[in-house]
PASEBA-1860 file (N, C-alpha, C; in nm, 3 decimals):
! residues 89
1> MLTRKDWT> -8.621/-6.376/5.993/-8.755/-6.378/6.046/-8.852/-6.358/5.930 ~ -8.957/-6.439/5.928/-9.058/-6.427/5.824/-9.160/-6.322/5.862 ~ -9.198/-6.242/5.766/-9.300/-6.140/5.789/-9.435/-6.192/5.742 ~ -9.539/-6.117/5.775/-9.673/-6.153/5.727/-9.674/-6.158/5.574 ~ -9.603/-6.067/5.511/-9.596/-6.062/5.365/-9.532/-6.190/5.308 ~ -9.427/-6.240/5.375/-9.363/-6.364/5.331/-9.462/-6.481/5.336 ~ -9.543/-6.486/5.442/-9.639/-6.596/5.458/-9.750/-6.587/5.355 ~ -9.802/-6.467/5.330/-9.916/-6.452/5.241/-9.878/-6.453/5.094
9> RSSGSPPE> -9.754/-6.427/5.063/-9.708/-6.424/4.925/-9.698/-6.565/4.866 ~ -9.684/-6.665/4.949/-9.666/-6.802/4.902/-9.795/-6.857/4.842 ~ -9.786/-6.975/4.783/-9.900/-7.037/4.713/-9.991/-7.116/4.808 ~ -10.002/-7.076/4.930/-10.089/-7.147/5.023/-10.015/-7.231/5.124 ~ -9.896/-7.274/5.091/-9.817/-7.352/5.188/-9.715/-7.259/5.252 ~ -9.683/-7.282/5.379/-9.586/-7.194/5.445/-9.447/-7.209/5.384 ~ -9.367/-7.105/5.390/-9.230/-7.115/5.339/-9.148/-7.215/5.421 ~ -9.037/-7.255/5.367/-8.950/-7.350/5.438/-8.904/-7.291/5.570
17> IKGLVWYT> -8.912/-7.371/5.674/-8.870/-7.327/5.807/-8.745/-7.403/5.843 ~ -8.642/-7.330/5.884/-8.514/-7.390/5.921/-8.502/-7.399/6.072 ~ -8.421/-7.492/6.119/-8.386/-7.499/6.260/-8.495/-7.555/6.349 ~ -8.489/-7.517/6.475/-8.585/-7.564/6.574/-8.722/-7.500/6.552 ~ -8.828/-7.578/6.575/-8.964/-7.527/6.561/-9.035/-7.542/6.695 ~ -9.091/-7.432/6.743/-9.164/-7.428/6.869/-9.304/-7.373/6.844 ~ -9.402/-7.423/6.920/-9.539/-7.376/6.909/-9.584/-7.323/7.045 ~ -9.663/-7.216/7.043/-9.716/-7.160/7.167/-9.867/-7.146/7.156
25> DGSKMKEG> -9.934/-7.148/7.273/-10.079/-7.134/7.273/-10.126/-7.081/7.408 ~ -10.222/-6.993/7.404/-10.290/-6.948/7.524/-10.437/-6.979/7.505 ~ -10.500/-7.043/7.602/-10.638/-7.088/7.584/-10.720/-7.073/7.710 ~ -10.850/-7.057/7.688/-10.945/-7.059/7.798/-11.002/-7.201/7.804 ~ -10.979/-7.266/7.917/-11.025/-7.403/7.936/-11.134/-7.403/8.042 ~ -11.198/-7.516/8.059/-11.300/-7.529/8.164/-11.241/-7.498/8.301 ~ -11.115/-7.538/8.321/-11.048/-7.520/8.449/-10.992/-7.378/8.467 ~ -10.985/-7.298/8.362/-10.929/-7.163/8.370/-10.846/-7.131/8.248
33> IEAGVYGQ> -10.759/-7.034/8.260/-10.674/-6.990/8.151/-10.541/-7.065/8.158 ~ -10.496/-7.115/8.043/-10.370/-7.188/8.039/-10.283/-7.140/7.924 ~ -10.153/-7.156/7.942/-10.054/-7.126/7.838/-9.975/-7.254/7.814 ~ -9.941/-7.278/7.688/-9.867/-7.398/7.656/-9.756/-7.372/7.557 ~ -9.652/-7.454/7.565/-9.536/-7.444/7.477/-9.500/-7.586/7.434 ~ -9.470/-7.604/7.306/-9.428/-7.734/7.256/-9.309/-7.717/7.163 ~ -9.199/-7.783/7.195/-9.080/-7.784/7.110/-9.081/-7.909/7.025 ~ -9.119/-7.896/6.899/-9.134/-8.010/6.811/-9.003/-8.085/6.793
41> SVKRRLSF> -8.896/-8.013/6.768/-8.766/-8.076/6.741/-8.707/-8.144/6.863 ~ -8.732/-8.088/6.980/-8.671/-8.141/7.104/-8.771/-8.219/7.188 ~ -8.895/-8.234/7.140/-9.000/-8.310/7.210/-9.019/-8.261/7.354 ~ -9.032/-8.130/7.369/-9.047/-8.069/7.502/-9.183/-8.002/7.511 ~ -9.260/-8.033/7.615/-9.392/-7.973/7.638/-9.393/-7.903/7.774 ~ -9.451/-7.784/7.776/-9.467/-7.708/7.899/-9.611/-7.660/7.906 ~ -9.669/-7.661/8.025/-9.805/-7.614/8.043/-9.812/-7.532/8.172 ~ -9.885/-7.421/8.166/-9.895/-7.331/8.280/-10.040/-7.294/8.305
49> SLRRYTTV> -10.086/-7.311/8.427/-10.218/-7.261/8.467/-10.198/-7.119/8.517 ~ -10.276/-7.027/8.464/-10.260/-6.886/8.499/-10.374/-6.839/8.588 ~ -10.358/-6.720/8.642/-10.456/-6.666/8.737/-10.594/-6.647/8.674 ~ -10.689/-6.639/8.760/-10.830/-6.635/8.722/-10.865/-6.521/8.626 ~ -10.810/-6.404/8.645/-10.848/-6.288/8.564/-10.754/-6.262/8.447 ~ -10.671/-6.359/8.414/-10.583/-6.348/8.298/-10.667/-6.359/8.171 ~ -10.636/-6.276/8.072/-10.706/-6.287/7.944/-10.636/-6.389/7.855 ~ -10.703/-6.433/7.750/-10.642/-6.527/7.655/-10.523/-6.460/7.587
57> FQAEIYAI> -10.536/-6.331/7.555/-10.424/-6.259/7.493/-10.302/-6.260/7.585 ~ -10.323/-6.234/7.714/-10.212/-6.237/7.810/-10.151/-6.376/7.818 ~ -10.233/-6.479/7.809/-10.183/-6.616/7.811/-10.099/-6.644/7.687 ~ -10.140/-6.590/7.572/-10.063/-6.606/7.448/-9.924/-6.542/7.464 ~ -9.920/-6.422/7.518/-9.793/-6.351/7.537/-9.707/-6.425/7.639 ~ -9.769/-6.474/7.746/-9.696/-6.550/7.847/-9.632/-6.674/7.784 ~ -9.707/-6.743/7.698/-9.655/-6.863/7.632/-9.534/-6.829/7.544 ~ -9.540/-6.717/7.475/-9.426/-6.677/7.390/-9.304/-6.647/7.477
65> FACVHEIQ> -9.322/-6.573/7.587/-9.209/-6.545/7.677/-9.154/-6.674/7.738 ~ -9.243/-6.763/7.778/-9.198/-6.892/7.835/-9.121/-6.972/7.731 ~ -9.164/-6.965/7.607/-9.095/-7.034/7.499/-8.954/-6.979/7.480 ~ -8.942/-6.849/7.477/-8.810/-6.786/7.462/-8.719/-6.824/7.578 ~ -8.773/-6.823/7.698/-8.696/-6.862/7.816/-8.648/-7.006/7.803 ~ -8.736/-7.095/7.760/-8.700/-7.237/7.745/-8.593/-7.256/7.636 ~ -8.605/-7.182/7.528/-8.505/-7.190/7.421/-8.368/-7.148/7.475 ~ -8.364/-7.041/7.551/-8.238/-6.997/7.611/-8.185/-7.099/7.710
73> FQNRPEKY> -8.274/-7.159/7.789/-8.236/-7.258/7.888/-8.180/-7.384/7.822 ~ -8.234/-7.421/7.707/-8.187/-7.540/7.634/-8.042/-7.525/7.590 ~ -7.999/-7.402/7.563/-7.860/-7.373/7.524/-7.813/-7.462/7.410 ~ -7.895/-7.469/7.305/-7.861/-7.551/7.187/-7.790/-7.464/7.084 ~ -7.707/-7.525/7.001/-7.626/-7.448/6.907/-7.696/-7.408/6.777 ~ -7.826/-7.439/6.758/-7.894/-7.409/6.632/-7.891/-7.259/6.603 ~ -7.873/-7.228/6.476/-7.868/-7.090/6.433/-8.009/-7.032/6.415 ~ -8.103/-7.117/6.374/-8.239/-7.071/6.346/-8.338/-7.134/6.443
81> VSICSVRR> -8.433/-7.051/6.489/-8.541/-7.098/6.574/-8.669/-7.031/6.526 ~ -8.776/-7.109/6.509/-8.905/-7.054/6.469/-9.005/-7.076/6.582 ~ -9.076/-6.969/6.619/-9.182/-6.977/6.718/-9.312/-6.951/6.646 ~ -9.400/-7.049/6.646/-9.528/-7.040/6.577/-9.638/-7.019/6.679 ~ -9.710/-6.910/6.664/-9.819/-6.879/6.755/-9.941/-6.840/6.675 ~ -10.055/-6.897/6.708/-10.179/-6.869/6.637/-10.269/-6.786/6.725 ~ -10.318/-6.679/6.671/-10.412/-6.594/6.745/-10.552/-6.621/6.692 ~ -10.637/-6.677/6.777/-10.774/-6.707/6.737/-10.862/-6.587/6.770
89> H> -10.965/-6.571/6.694/-11.060/-6.460/6.717/-11.176/-6.505/6.799
END
């Protein structure tokens, strides 16, 4: 697992990532709060509309949990999996 120190120590480009790469996002949209998951290597997209009073932070956490669940459900033999999540201010 890469730490914040590993990411910031590099020369501006992220370190080499091995295995499956997944992205997560929680966002406030015009229609409400949504969480999303994208598996780059397996071309899998998931989207969830969440309840009205959900915060963006809660949507981010939900997306990470949904991503982990999907990775387990995929039951793939890869040794390495990277989950990339961006927290916007």
